[in-house]
C-alpha positions in Angstrom: 94.9 99.1 118.5 96.7 102.5 118.5 98.5 102.0 121.7 100.0 98.3 120.0 100.4 100.1 116.6 102.7 102.9 118.6 104.5 100.1 120.8 105.4 98.0 117.4 106.8 101.2 115.7 108.7 102.4 118.5 110.4 99.0 118.2 111.4 99.3 114.9 112.9 103.2 115.6 110.0 105.0 114.5 109.3 107.6 117.5 108.9 111.1 115.6 107.0 111.6 112.2 110.6 112.3 110.7 111.1 109.0 112.0 108.4 107.6 109.8 109.3 109.4 106.9 113.1 108.3 106.6 112.7 104.9 108.5 113.1 101.3 106.8 109.7 101.4 105.2 109.6 97.4 105.0 110.2 97.4 108.8 107.8 99.8 109.8 105.0 98.8 107.2 105.5 95.5 108.9 105.2 96.7 112.4 101.7 98.6 111.7 99.8 95.9 109.4 100.8 93.4 112.0 98.5 95.0 114.5 94.6 93.1 113.6 93.1 95.5 111.5 95.5 97.8 109.9 96.6 97.1 106.7 98.5 98.7 103.7 96.7 101.2 102.8 95.9 102.5 106.0 99.9 102.2 106.2 100.0 103.9 102.9 97.6 106.8 103.9 99.6 107.4 107.6 102.8 107.8 105.6 100.9 110.2 103.3 99.8 112.4 106.2 103.5 112.7 107.1 104.4 114.3 103.8 105.9 111.3 102.0 104.3 110.9 98.3 101.7 108.4 98.0 98.4 106.6 96.8 96.2 105.6 99.3 93.5 102.8 97.3 90.4 103.6 99.3 87.1 102.9 97.8 87.3 106.6 96.1 90.3 105.6 93.7 89.5 101.8 93.6 85.9 103.2 92.6 87.5 105.7 90.0 90.4 103.1 88.5 87.0 100.4 88.1 84.7 103.2 86.5 87.9 103.9 84.1 88.5 100.4 82.8 85.5 99.5 83.0 85.8 96.4 85.3 87.0 95.6 88.8 90.2 96.7 90.3 92.0 95.6 93.7 93.1 98.1 95.8 97.0 97.1 94.8 96.0 96.8 91.0 94.6 100.5 91.9 97.7 101.7 93.6 100.0 100.9 91.1 98.0 102.0 88.7 96.9 106.3 89.9 100.7 106.0 91.0 101.8 105.2 86.8 99.6 107.5 85.8 101.5 110.3 88.0 104.3 109.5 86.8 103.1 110.1 83.4 101.2 112.9 83.8 104.1 114.2 86.3 102.2 115.3 89.3 103.2 113.7 92.3 100.8 110.8 93.6 99.6 112.2 96.2 98.9 115.2 94.4 96.5 113.0 91.7 95.5 110.8 94.9 93.5 114.3 96.0 92.4 114.8 92.5 90.9 111.5 92.3 89.6 111.2 95.7 87.9 115.3 95.5 86.5 114.2 92.3 84.8 110.6 93.6 83.5 112.8 96.6 82.0 115.3 94.6 79.7 112.6 92.7 77.8 112.1 95.2 77.0 108.8 97.5 78.0 105.5 95.8 74.6 103.6 94.4 73.3 100.9 97.0 
């Protein structure tokens, strides 16, 4: 899976971390998510690890937003709401993602 993702990224011109930060994100995302088992949330996290601002809508982020709204939210909705909240709070989306993630993690394991 990893070798296939790397090969697909190279095919769209993403060879270095700088390429990933500066490349056409649509082509990179399409190449990455075209690999079975790799989705848009891990693509977002991959870019965040390379310094691109973003929100990875993993279970911690989704659980936080679900609890705040008292209703179940999708990964896409959680991503959108946390990104918008970051803009409203005048903080980077990545900083808010990390703060929410740390808060959720400090709460301990999810109930079964």
